[in-house]
DRENRO-53662 format. One line per 5 residues: number of its first residue (from 1); their letters; for each residue x, z, y of C-alpha. Coordinates in nm, 2 decimals, always signed. Layout:
<nodes>
NUM> a> X/Z/Y; ...
</nodes>
This chain:
<nodes>
1> xxxxx> +0.04/+0.08/+8.32; +0.33/-0.06/+8.11; +0.25/+0.18/+7.83; -0.12/+0.08/+7.84; -0.03/-0.29/+7.83
6> xxxxx> +0.20/-0.22/+7.53; -0.09/-0.04/+7.36; -0.32/-0.33/+7.42; -0.05/-0.56/+7.28; -0.04/-0.35/+6.96
11> xxxxx> -0.41/-0.35/+6.94; -0.42/-0.73/+6.97; -0.23/-0.74/+6.64; -0.48/-0.51/+6.47; -0.81/-0.64/+6.34
16> xxxxx> -1.04/-0.51/+6.62; -1.32/-0.73/+6.76; -1.24/-0.86/+7.11; -1.54/-0.69/+7.27; -1.41/-0.35/+7.15
21> xxxxx> -1.07/-0.41/+7.30; -1.23/-0.38/+7.65; -1.31/-0.01/+7.60; -1.11/+0.27/+7.75; -0.77/+0.31/+7.59
26> xxxxx> -0.85/+0.66/+7.46; -1.15/+0.52/+7.26; -0.93/+0.24/+7.14; -0.67/+0.49/+7.01; -0.95/+0.67/+6.82
31> xxxxx> -1.08/+0.35/+6.67; -0.73/+0.27/+6.55; -0.69/+0.61/+6.38; -1.03/+0.57/+6.21; -0.93/+0.22/+6.09
36> xxxxx> -0.61/+0.35/+5.94; -0.79/+0.64/+5.77; -1.05/+0.40/+5.62; -0.76/+0.18/+5.48; -0.59/+0.48/+5.32
41> xxxxx> -0.92/+0.60/+5.16; -1.00/+0.25/+5.03; -0.65/+0.22/+4.88; -0.68/+0.56/+4.71; -1.02/+0.47/+4.56
46> xxxxx> -0.88/+0.15/+4.41; -0.58/+0.34/+4.26; -0.82/+0.60/+4.11; -1.03/+0.32/+3.96; -0.73/+0.15/+3.81
51> xxxxx> -0.62/+0.48/+3.65; -0.96/+0.53/+3.50; -0.95/+0.18/+3.35; -0.61/+0.25/+3.20; -0.73/+0.57/+3.04
56> xxxxx> -1.03/+0.41/+2.89; -0.93/+0.09/+2.71; -1.21/-0.16/+2.62; -1.10/-0.16/+2.25; -1.05/+0.14/+2.02
61> xxxxx> -0.71/+0.19/+1.89; -0.69/+0.13/+1.51; -0.59/+0.49/+1.44; -0.91/+0.61/+1.61; -1.14/+0.40/+1.40
66> xxxxx> -1.37/+0.60/+1.18; -1.44/+0.46/+0.84; -1.77/+0.55/+0.67; -1.71/+0.64/+0.30; -1.85/+0.36/+0.09
71> xxxxx> -2.10/+0.42/-0.19; -1.94/+0.49/-0.52; -2.11/+0.65/-0.82; -1.87/+0.89/-0.99; -2.11/+0.95/-1.28
76> xxxxx> -2.12/+0.58/-1.35; -1.74/+0.55/-1.34; -1.70/+0.85/-1.57; -1.94/+0.70/-1.82; -1.73/+0.38/-1.82
81> xxxxx> -1.42/+0.59/-1.92; -1.61/+0.76/-2.20; -1.75/+0.43/-2.34; -1.39/+0.30/-2.37; -1.26/+0.61/-2.53
86> xxxxx> -1.55/+0.62/-2.77; -1.44/+0.28/-2.90; -1.12/+0.45/-3.01; -0.76/+0.37/-2.90; -0.76/+0.02/-2.76
91> xxxxx> -0.42/-0.08/-2.92; -0.38/-0.46/-2.95; -0.49/-0.59/-3.29; -0.73/-0.31/-3.35; -1.11/-0.32/-3.39
96> xxxxx> -1.15/-0.09/-3.09; -0.95/-0.34/-2.89; -1.18/-0.62/-3.00; -1.50/-0.43/-2.92; -1.38/-0.31/-2.58
101> xxxxx> -1.28/-0.67/-2.48; -1.64/-0.78/-2.55; -1.78/-0.48/-2.37; -1.57/-0.55/-2.05; -1.65/-0.92/-2.05
106> xxxxx> -2.03/-0.86/-2.07; -2.01/-0.58/-1.81; -1.85/-0.80/-1.55; -2.10/-1.07/-1.62; -2.39/-0.83/-1.58
111> xxxxx> -2.26/-0.78/-1.22; -2.29/-1.15/-1.15; -1.91/-1.21/-1.15; -1.77/-1.54/-1.28; -1.57/-1.43/-1.58
116> xxxxx> -1.27/-1.60/-1.75; -1.12/-1.46/-2.07; -0.77/-1.58/-2.11; -0.62/-1.59/-2.46; -0.26/-1.64/-2.55
121> xxxxx> +0.01/-1.54/-2.80; +0.28/-1.30/-2.69; +0.56/-1.13/-2.88; +0.65/-0.76/-2.83; +0.99/-0.61/-2.82
126> xxxxx> +0.97/-0.53/-3.20; +0.89/-0.89/-3.28; +0.51/-0.84/-3.34; +0.28/-1.11/-3.22; -0.06/-1.05/-3.06
131> xxxxx> -0.33/-1.27/-2.93; -0.40/-1.11/-2.59; -0.72/-1.11/-2.39; -0.68/-1.11/-2.02; -1.02/-1.06/-1.86
136> xxxxx> -1.08/-1.18/-1.50; -1.41/-1.14/-1.31; -1.44/-1.32/-0.97; -1.67/-1.22/-0.69; -1.75/-1.53/-0.47
141> xxxxx> -1.50/-1.75/-0.65; -1.57/-2.03/-0.40; -1.40/-1.84/-0.11; -1.04/-1.90/-0.02; -0.97/-1.56/+0.13
146> xxxxx> -0.93/-1.32/-0.17; -0.81/-0.98/-0.28; -0.67/-0.91/-0.63; -0.77/-0.58/-0.80; -0.61/-0.51/-1.13
151> xxxxx> -0.55/-0.26/-1.41; -0.45/-0.27/-1.77; -0.72/-0.21/-2.03; -0.52/-0.16/-2.35; -0.39/+0.18/-2.46
156> xxxxx> -0.05/+0.27/-2.58; -0.01/+0.22/-2.96; +0.23/+0.52/-3.00; +0.25/+0.87/-2.86; +0.62/+0.86/-2.80
161> xxxxx> +0.62/+1.14/-2.54; +0.43/+1.38/-2.77; +0.58/+1.63/-3.02; +0.33/+1.54/-3.30; +0.19/+1.22/-3.44
166> xxxxx> +0.43/+1.01/-3.23; +0.36/+0.70/-3.43; -0.02/+0.71/-3.38; -0.21/+0.55/-3.08; -0.34/+0.75/-2.79
171> xxxxx> -0.69/+0.76/-2.64; -0.56/+0.65/-2.30; -0.85/+0.80/-2.11; -0.65/+0.81/-1.78; -0.37/+0.56/-1.87
176> xxxxx> -0.59/+0.25/-1.90; -0.94/+0.39/-1.91; -0.96/+0.53/-1.56; -0.85/+0.22/-1.38; -1.09/+0.00/-1.57
181> xxxxx> -1.37/+0.25/-1.50; -1.31/+0.25/-1.12; -1.30/-0.13/-1.11; -1.62/-0.17/-1.31; -1.79/+0.05/-1.06
186> xxxxx> -1.63/-0.14/-0.77; -1.77/-0.46/-0.93; -2.11/-0.31/-0.94; -2.09/-0.21/-0.57; -1.97/-0.55/-0.46
191> xxxxx> -2.31/-0.70/-0.53; -2.47/-0.43/-0.31; -2.22/-0.42/-0.02; -2.17/-0.80/-0.03; -1.83/-0.83/+0.15
196> xxxxx> -1.74/-1.16/+0.30; -1.40/-1.16/+0.12; -1.35/-1.30/-0.23; -1.24/-1.04/-0.49; -1.08/-1.09/-0.83
201> xxxxx> -1.09/-0.81/-1.08; -0.82/-0.85/-1.34; -0.81/-0.65/-1.66; -0.46/-0.72/-1.80; -0.39/-0.68/-2.17
206> xxxxx> -0.08/-0.55/-2.36; +0.07/-0.37/-2.06; +0.15/-0.05/-2.25; +0.34/-0.17/-2.56; +0.68/-0.18/-2.41
211> xxxxx> +1.01/-0.02/-2.50; +1.18/+0.24/-2.27; +1.48/+0.10/-2.08; +1.36/-0.26/-2.16; +1.19/-0.37/-1.84
216> xxxxx> +1.08/-0.72/-1.96; +0.90/-0.57/-2.27; +0.62/-0.42/-2.06; +0.31/-0.58/-1.90; +0.31/-0.88/-2.13
221> xxxxx> -0.05/-0.98/-2.04; +0.04/-0.99/-1.67; +0.35/-1.19/-1.74; +0.15/-1.44/-1.94; -0.11/-1.46/-1.66
226> xxxxx> +0.16/-1.53/-1.40; +0.28/-1.83/-1.60; -0.08/-1.94/-1.67; -0.30/-1.83/-1.37; -0.67/-1.84/-1.43
231> xxxxx> -0.71/-2.09/-1.14; -0.46/-2.34/-1.00; -0.26/-2.24/-0.69; -0.40/-1.89/-0.70; -0.29/-1.71/-0.38
236> xxxxx> -0.47/-1.39/-0.28; -0.38/-1.21/+0.04; -0.26/-0.91/-0.15; -0.32/-0.71/-0.47; -0.39/-0.35/-0.56
241> xxxxx> -0.30/-0.21/-0.90; -0.46/+0.10/-1.04; -0.28/+0.31/-1.30; -0.38/+0.66/-1.40; -0.63/+0.72/-1.13
246> xxxxx> -0.87/+0.96/-1.29; -0.68/+1.28/-1.36; -0.73/+1.62/-1.21; -0.53/+1.72/-0.91; -0.38/+1.38/-0.85
251> xxxxx> -0.08/+1.29/-0.64; -0.06/+0.93/-0.52; +0.28/+0.87/-0.34; +0.40/+0.55/-0.19; +0.54/+0.39/-0.50
256> xxxxx> +0.89/+0.24/-0.46; +0.83/-0.11/-0.60; +0.54/-0.16/-0.37; +0.73/-0.03/-0.07; +1.01/-0.28/-0.15
261> xxxxx> +0.79/-0.59/-0.18; +0.47/-0.50/+0.02; +0.53/-0.20/+0.26; +0.27/-0.31/+0.51; +0.00/-0.32/+0.25
266> xxxxx> +0.08/+0.02/+0.12; +0.05/+0.15/+0.48; -0.28/-0.03/+0.52; -0.43/+0.14/+0.21; -0.28/+0.48/+0.29
271> xxxxx> -0.42/+0.46/+0.64; -0.76/+0.39/+0.50; -0.73/+0.68/+0.26; -0.63/+0.91/+0.55; -0.93/+0.80/+0.76
276> xxxxx> -1.15/+0.89/+0.46; -1.00/+1.24/+0.45; -0.78/+1.19/+0.14; -0.43/+1.23/+0.29; -0.38/+1.54/+0.08
281> xxxxx> -0.37/+1.32/-0.22; -0.24/+0.99/-0.08; +0.08/+1.14/+0.04; +0.33/+1.00/+0.28; +0.62/+1.03/+0.04
286> xxxxx> +0.81/+0.73/-0.11; +0.92/+0.74/-0.48; +1.16/+0.53/-0.67; +1.08/+0.19/-0.81; +0.87/+0.16/-1.13
291> xxxxx> +0.81/-0.12/-1.38; +0.43/-0.18/-1.38; +0.21/-0.49/-1.36; +0.27/-0.52/-0.98; +0.65/-0.55/-1.04
296> xxxxx> +0.60/-0.89/-1.21; +0.33/-1.00/-0.98; +0.56/-0.94/-0.68; +0.88/-1.07/-0.84; +0.75/-1.37/-1.03
301> xxxxx> +0.41/-1.43/-0.89; +0.51/-1.39/-0.52; +0.19/-1.20/-0.45; +0.23/-0.88/-0.24; +0.09/-0.61/-0.47
306> xxxxx> +0.10/-0.23/-0.46; +0.04/+0.04/-0.71; -0.19/+0.34/-0.68; -0.05/+0.56/-0.95; -0.05/+0.93/-1.03
311> xxxxx> +0.31/+1.04/-1.00; +0.45/+1.38/-0.91; +0.76/+1.35/-0.69; +0.87/+1.71/-0.72; +0.88/+1.67/-1.10
316> xxxxx> +0.99/+1.31/-1.08; +0.75/+1.23/-1.36; +0.40/+1.12/-1.44; +0.13/+1.38/-1.53; +0.20/+1.60/-1.83
321> xxxxx> -0.02/+1.40/-2.06; +0.15/+1.07/-2.01; +0.19/+0.88/-2.34; +0.06/+1.18/-2.53; -0.25/+1.25/-2.74
326> xxxxx> -0.37/+1.49/-2.46; -0.45/+1.18/-2.25; -0.82/+1.22/-2.35; -1.15/+1.29/-2.17; -1.05/+1.65/-2.09
331> xxxxx> -0.82/+1.53/-1.82; -1.07/+1.30/-1.64; -1.21/+1.42/-1.31; -1.51/+1.25/-1.15; -1.39/+1.34/-0.80
336> xxxxx> -1.07/+1.16/-0.85; -1.25/+0.85/-0.98; -1.47/+0.85/-0.68; -1.19/+0.91/-0.43; -0.99/+0.61/-0.55
341> xxxxx> -1.30/+0.39/-0.58; -1.40/+0.47/-0.22; -1.05/+0.39/-0.09; -1.04/+0.05/-0.28; -1.39/-0.04/-0.16
346> xxxxx> -1.32/+0.07/+0.20; -1.01/-0.15/+0.20; -1.22/-0.45/+0.09; -1.50/-0.38/+0.33; -1.26/-0.32/+0.62
351> xxxx> -1.07/-0.64/+0.54; -1.36/-0.87/+0.49; -1.67/-0.70/+0.64; -2.00/-0.67/+0.47
</nodes>
């Protein structure tokens, strides 16, 4: 009897209705066992459900996001390169330079961008003076949130890396022409995609008339623009410079100056390129620092800016035609123009939506 009383005492502490407690002790033991089993099963189901929720997050991790390749007309971009080259070498002070400036200005206006042509006198390392033409086209200039896209549009006045005619200007199909062509097609696509971010397309002048081992002699148009911005308090989120982005079999490493000043933005752009399937070309290799427009924009303008530039790390050099007469239409590849254009557009659309 004492054991039965102890059992009933235990049962009194377990949630069993009073009416059921009057049953035979054997039935009560069975009910207790069933109660314990039901608690164990219920606890197991909750644990399984929690594990399922852990394995299936409500948001997709950024690395799993699929980016749809934006529209970009490679034929259009190629024609933009050819038009520039057909003017002749766009060396400062030449007729070809003057005609190309007018062409670029009108082209940006035709895509409904607000255009500013900035003129100013600069002096080159060899004491020559030129009246530069920086050309800036702004998409949705009223918006505060902005991205800067830039490239130089002049061509080098000498072929110092060539073995013949070193003192004559080069066509600059890739070095100058390709970056302009990509951004002209980007400008055309902006009116179609209509991103919610503001975009400024900056064609800088007199970038390529510098002296080797004289850093401050390069990118004179950009240096002038930094001191005289086209709008007061200009402060875009970041900038992307394009330089030699139209050649065959390109290699775009993580350029060292950009990695020093703006590593997170390089990672952002290279991640987009990877998601578009271009990781074979936008490689995860860092190079040494270079002096290009973005150097001055970072150092003096305090705007984080990166450089998408064709550079071959194994050779530690630019492509074979750099600053040579062979930088002509024969080196231009439509597929490269399209790839770079899609990466730039995807960054804009991913940043600001459409």
